[in-house]
C-alpha positions as CSV (number, residue, x, y, z in Angstrom):
1,X,36.1,12.6,-25.6
2,X,35.3,12.3,-22.0
3,X,33.0,15.2,-20.9
4,X,34.0,17.6,-17.9
5,X,31.3,17.6,-15.3
6,X,30.7,21.3,-14.3
7,X,29.9,21.8,-10.4
8,X,26.4,22.3,-11.8
9,X,26.2,19.0,-13.2
10,X,27.4,17.3,-10.2
11,X,25.1,18.9,-8.3
12,X,21.9,18.3,-10.4
13,X,23.5,14.5,-10.6
14,X,23.5,14.4,-6.7
15,X,19.9,15.7,-6.8
16,X,18.5,13.3,-8.7
17,X,20.3,10.7,-6.6
18,X,18.5,11.7,-3.2
19,X,15.1,12.1,-4.7
20,X,15.9,8.3,-5.7
21,X,16.8,7.4,-2.5
22,X,13.8,8.7,-0.6
23,X,11.7,7.2,-3.4
24,X,13.5,3.8,-2.5
25,X,12.9,4.4,1.5
26,X,9.2,5.0,0.7
27,X,9.1,1.4,-1.4
28,X,11.1,0.4,2.1
29,X,8.7,1.5,4.6
30,X,5.9,0.3,2.5
31,X,7.1,-3.4,1.9
32,X,8.1,-3.4,5.7
33,X,4.4,-2.7,6.5
34,X,3.0,-4.9,4.2
35,X,5.7,-7.9,5.7
36,X,4.4,-6.8,9.2
37,X,0.7,-7.1,8.1
38,X,1.6,-10.7,6.4
39,X,3.4,-11.9,9.7
40,X,0.5,-10.8,11.4
41,X,-2.1,-12.9,9.7
42,X,0.3,-15.5,9.7
43,X,0.3,-15.7,12.8
44,X,-3.6,-15.6,13.1
45,X,-3.8,-18.6,10.5
46,X,-1.1,-20.8,12.6
47,X,-3.5,-20.0,15.7
48,X,-6.5,-21.2,13.7
49,X,-5.2,-24.2,12.1
50,X,-3.6,-25.5,15.5
51,X,-7.1,-25.3,17.5
52,X,-8.2,-27.6,14.5
53,X,-5.7,-30.0,15.1
């Protein structure tokens, strides 16, 4: 009862997987940028806090 996949089916599956990977790479890049920004903000806050201690 399992369907036999054709070369065209497999190519379409691979294409969709590549699109998904590219989308995930964009999201990861955005998350990296946000993380770096948060780290810089945290460093500034730590410096300001240490001035009051």
